[in-house]
Every structure is written in structure tokens, then in C-alpha cells.
N, C-alpha and C positions, 0 to 999 in steps of 0.2 A: 542096404546095409552100410553102416558106417564103421570106418578104419578106425585103430587103436587112437591115431594122432586127434580125429576128430572126437572121439570119445572123453579123452583127457581134456581137449579144448571145452567142451560141454562141462565137466566137471570142475574146471577150475573157474569158470563163470559162475557156476552154481555155489561153489565153494566161499567165493569172494562176493557173490551176489552184485556182480558188475561184469558188463563185458571187457575183461582185460585181455582176452586172446580173442584174435580175427582172423581170417583169412584175408589176403588183399591189405592194400592201404585204404582206409576211409578217407574222401576227401572232406576235409573240415575247411570251414571259412573262418580265419582268425577274428576274433572281434577285436575291436580297437575302441580304445579311449582318445578322442581326438585331441590335438594341441589347438588353441585359437588360431594361431597362425597357418595359414596355409603354406608358407614357406618351411615350416617346421615338420607340417603333415606329409609334404613333398619328400623330405629325407627318408622317412619310414614308411612311406606309402599309405598314409591314412591316419597314423597316430600310434600310440603304445600300446603292443597286444596285450590283450587280459590273460590273467593265469599265468604270469611270467613275473620275474624279479628282474628290477631294470636299475642300473647305477646311474645317476648324476654325479659327474666329479668334475672338479676344477678349483681354480683359485678364487679367493675371496672376492664379493662383488661381480661373479662371473653371470648370474641369473639363475642360479639352481634353484633357489627355493621360491622365486616368483613363478619358472617354470612348472614345480611342481603344484603350486598352488594354482595355476592355471588348468593343470589337470584335474585337480580337486573340483574347481569348478564346472567342468565339463562333464565328469563322471557323476556329479549328485543328480542333475537332471535326466541322465542316462539310465541310471538306476530305477529312478522313478518313474520313467517311461516303461521299461521294461517289466516292473513290476505290475503296473497297471494292464499292460498287455496281455501278461500271462493271466492275471485273474479275470480279465475280459474273455480270452479265449477258453478259459475253464468253465465259466458261467455260462457262456453260449452253448455247451455240451447238454443236450436235453436230459439222456440218461447218464450220469458220470460212474464211472466203475470206482471201485472202491479206494485204489490208490489215488485216481483223480480227484476224488473229493477228500481224501487225507491231504494232498497237496494243496488244495484251495483253502482248506481249513489252517494249515500250516503257513501259506503265503499272508493271509488275512492278519493273523496272529504275530507274524514275523515284521512285516511291512517290508520297504524296499531296503535294498543294500545299502550298508553305510560306510563312511570313509572315517578311519582312524588315522589321526596325525600324532606322532610322537615327537614332541617339542623339546627335545634333549638339550637342547641350548638355552629354551626359555627366553627364547628372543622374538617369537610370531608377532608380528604387527598385525591385528584384527582388523585394523582399518584398511590397511593395503590389500588384505586378504578379502574383504569385503570389496574393494574397490575393483577386485581381479573378478568378480562374480562368485565368491565362494559364499555358501550359505552357513556361516560360522554357528549358528545355532542348531544345526542338523549335524556337525562334524563331532567325533567322538575326539575328545582333546586330552592326550596323556602327556601331562608335565611331571616328570621324572625328578626329585630331588636329592636325596641321597641314595637312589638306587643303583645297583651295579649294571654292567651291560648284561649279564647273565639274567637277572631279574627281570629288565625290561624286554629281553628276548622273551621269556617263557610268557610274559603277560601278554604279548603281541601273538604268541603261537596260541594260547588259549583263545584269543578273541577271534582268530583266523578260523578255530576249529568249530565255532558255533554256526557256521555256514551263513553268517548274517554280516559279513565284512565282503565289500567288493574291492577295496584299495587301503591300502597301507601305506603311509609317508612315514620314514625315518630321518630327522632333521635335526641333529645328522649323526653320522657314525664316528666322525672324526673325536667327538668331546665327549664319547662313552670311556667308563673308567672298568675295567675289569676287576674280579672279585681279589684277583692275585694282587694287584697294584692298589687296591682299596686299602689293605690290610696292611700294605707296608709303609715304612715312614719315609720321608723325603731322602734319607741317607742312603736307602736301599734302592737297588737297581732293580727292575722288571724287563723282562724279554718278552717279546711276542705281541705287547698290547692286547688287543681284544680279538686277533687273528683266530685262537683256538675257539673261542666262543662264537664269534662270527661264521666260521666255517660252518660248525655244528648247525646253529640256527638257521643258515642258507639251505643247508640241506634237508632239515625239517620243512621249512619254509617253502620249498620248491615242491614238495609233495601236496601241500596244504592248497598252495596257489593253484596247483594243477587241479585238484579234486574239487575246489569250492570255487572256480573260477575268479579268483582273488588275485590282485596286482599288487606288487611289493615295488616300492620304489625307496632305494636308499641312497642318502644324499652323501658325498664323501668329499673329502678335503686332500688338497697335494700335500706333501711334506718331504724334508730333504731326505735323499736316499745315503742313509749312515754307512751301509754296508758295501757302498760302492766307491772305488778309488776316483771316479771320474764325476762324482755328485750326481745332479740331477734331481727330479722330482717324482716320486711315486704316490700311491692312493694308500690310505690305511685300509688295513684289514687281510693283508695276505692273499695268496693266490686262490684259495678255497673260494673264497666269495665270488672273486672275478669268473670263476670257472661256472659257479651256479648262476650266474648274469645272463639273461638270453640278450638283453642289449646294454651296451655301455656307452653313454654320451659324455663327452667333455666340453665344459662350458667355458667362456673366456668374454671378459666385455670388450667390446668392438667399438667403432667410432661411434663418436657423441653424434647429435643430429638436433637440429634447431625446429621450431613449430611446424615449418612447413616440410619436415622430413629430409632437408638438405644435410648433407655431412659437414661438419663443423672441426675446428681445430681442438685439440687436447686440451689448449689451454684457456677454452672458453668458461666463463664464470657463470655462467646461467643455461646450460644445456636443457632442451626440452625432453630428451631422451636418450638412448644410445642403442648400438645394434648388440643383439645378443649373438655370439658367434658360437656354433654348434659343431663339434666333430664326432660322427660315428666311428667310435673305436671298435666295436663289435655289434653284430646281429646275427642272431640264428633264424630269425623269422620272416627276414624279407631280403631280396636282393642287394648287395652292398655296394651297388653303382652310385649312390647318392650320398657320399660319404661327409661332404663340407657344406653347409649353409649358415644361414643366420635367421632371425626374427627381430622385428623393429619393436620397441618397448619404449612408451610415452609414459614419463614420469604422473602424469595429471590422470590418463584414462586407462593405463594400463597398454596390454598388446596391440599394437595398429593394424586392424584386421584389413582395413581398406588399403594399406600401402602394401602389404605382403599379397594380399588378393591381386592387384596391379601387377606384382611382380612375376608372379606365376603365371598370370594370365597371358602375360609378354612372352612367356616361356613356351606356353602353349598356341599361341597365334589367337587368343578370343580378343586380346586386344593388340593392334597393330600400330609401329611407330615407323613414320617416316621423317627424318630429322627432329624437330621439335613439334611434331604435331601428331596426335595420337586419334586414332578411329576403333570402331568397335567391329566385328567378325562375327557372323552366325557360324558358327564351327560345322553346323550340320549342313548347310547350304554352300558354305564359302562366300557368302554375299555381305556386303558391306551394309551394316545398321542403320538404317535412316529414320528421321523423325516424322511427324504426323502429316508434314508437309512434303514428303518424299525427298527431303534435302539430307546429305549424307553427315551424320554426327562429328564433328571435328574440334578437337579440344588442343589447345596450345599450350606448353608447357606441363610440366608432371604436377606441379602444385595445383594449377588448373584443372587438371584431370581428377584430381584427389577430392578437391572440393565439387567437381560437377557429379562423381559418383554418391557424395554425402547428400547432395541434394535431389539424388535420383535413386531412392532406394529400391525400385523395382528392376530397374537396369543392373543396380549393384547385388542384388540377390539372384538375378538370372546367371550374372558371371559368377558368383561366388557358387553357385550350386553346379555349375558345370566345372570349375576349377576342381571342386571337391570329387565330382566323379571321374574326373581324368587323373586326379591325383593317386586314387585307390586301384585304378585298372594296373594289374600285372603287366 
């Protein structure tokens, strides 16, 4: 015999056609969209969580857009694989139930989940996006012309409600104009900017992100805090937006690097890339014990996966360093890895180590897979 509370729980779930009330706390493995850089993945235990709102903030040229495009590039094949796997699993069922057949028909008609990119600044470099691995032909690109923030937000919410979108990127919040500001003249003052519209949007978006497993990235800028006598920098959008973000990352341009990955002076005329510094300001989805880090950006090839893999492999002891010499460790047995002739593989200097792994993709892939496995472990 059920108690009154159990009857209520059953009625609630029946009324809303979802299991919104249950006893105990179900253990749910948070799905992630990984960064290409193991260093960035290390900070957030595997990447950005799905079904959440995330803020990328910081000063100009800090790496926010590049990082967002990197997430897009990794999300697209992930969505394709998930779609193909679910169809394969449903087709493997001999006697499908009515709801299973309906789901299969729906998936075939819908296709993989898509990425929506709102280029509010109208500055998206498609060549750079493709260089980072983005399939621009498959991306839904929203390029507002004279639309207000409220109109853009409403369009994005309607797209999310279709359940056909897995990732939304807004680039950027700082250039959006509220309807109130749009209607006023240059002489008239406006207050609050897009804070009210963004707060309402983020509340609605949070529900849709959770319901449809859609990730929302809002790129934000820093501006002068005019309300404080002490000055300082704050982000656009008010406190409501910050509250609804599960993760907030602060970006800053780091040291310049040369072709071999070595740090060089700021005055260098032709750097090959730079470090992108990341500070985890807020996280509600993993332990906040990896707050500060960076990844390596090469201006020709994009995110330098090998350099960042080496750095994390050194942290976990997969690569061992003794002075200027490096060797490789089988982390399962603790033994030093040898070549086919039984000689210990030793490489002198980090530039030579990078080159060695570039020329031995099998060893690099083994190290990379182990790094990914250790990063995601709680």
C-alpha cells in the first residue's frame, strides 16, 4: 500500500509526463564537450558540461572566440556519433515498441543535433573557424543586422525549443543593444543595458538547456565599473546572468611563443602563437581545485594538442623528466617504455620531444588516451 507522498509523486510524474520527482538522488554521469587542449580539459575534469549555461569572459584578444570555436569543432562530430549510435541501437531491437519506433522515425527525420552560432559582432572569420576544425557548412549562423537583444534572445529560445540544437554560442553579449536603448537618441541616457533582457533570457534558457541537453556559451567582455569609486572591471549583463551560469571562465592573453613552443618576449615582431590563460571563476559541476591554467595556441595550426598533452602527461608521470632528458612510463606497470630493441626511449630537450611524438603517432595516441582517462577521473 502506498503512502500519500508516494501517490503524490506518482501523480506529479504522470501529470508532467516526466520523472520530475523521485526518491533518492540518481547518479547521473555528466556529459562533456571536450576542449582540444588537455590542459583546458584538466581544469574542468574533461571539458564543458552539457545542458548548462557557460560564460567566456575577459579582455579583447584573450582567446574567447577561438576557444568557443574549438568547442564547436569538437561538438559537431560528437553530435553525429551520438545520433548514429542511438539509431543503431534502436534498429538492433527486433520487436520495437510503439514509442521506440516513433523515436527512431523522429531521429531519422531530425538528423544529428546542430550548432547555432550567433555572430552578433559580424566578425566571425570562417577561414580561422575551418582551420580550428569547424564544419561551417553544417553550422547554423545567425548574423543580426538591426535586431535588438530581446529579438535575438527570442530567436535563440525558439531554436532551442525544437530539440534539434545541442550547442548555442552568443558572440558576444557586450555588443547587444536593448530595445530601450535602440529607441533612444544619442543625447538620452539609458540604464541597465541588456541586464534585464539577459536575466530573463538566461532563466528561460537554463530550463531549455536542461530539458533538451543543450549547452549555451555566452561570450562576454569586460568594461569599466562606473558605479564604484574604486574603478575596476566588470562584465556585461548584471548579476542574474552570472547566477544562471554553471561555469564562468575568465580569459587573458598570455606569453608569446616561437615555432618550437618556447616563450619569447612581448616585443617579438613575429610570434608563432601565444598562451591563452584561463581562470575558473565559478564552477557548479566539478571540484573547484584546478582554478588557473592555460593552453597553447599556434596561429597557423590552432590549438597545439601535442604541447599541451606533454604538459599534462608530465603532471601525471606518464612522461618522466630528468634534467633535460625525457622518457616514457607505462603508468599501469610503472616500467620505462623501451623500443623494439629493448633500449629505453630517451629524448633530450622539449623541442625534440615534441618532434619525436609528431613522428610517432602510435605512441602519442597512447599517451593522449591515457591523459584523457586520468583527466576525467574524479
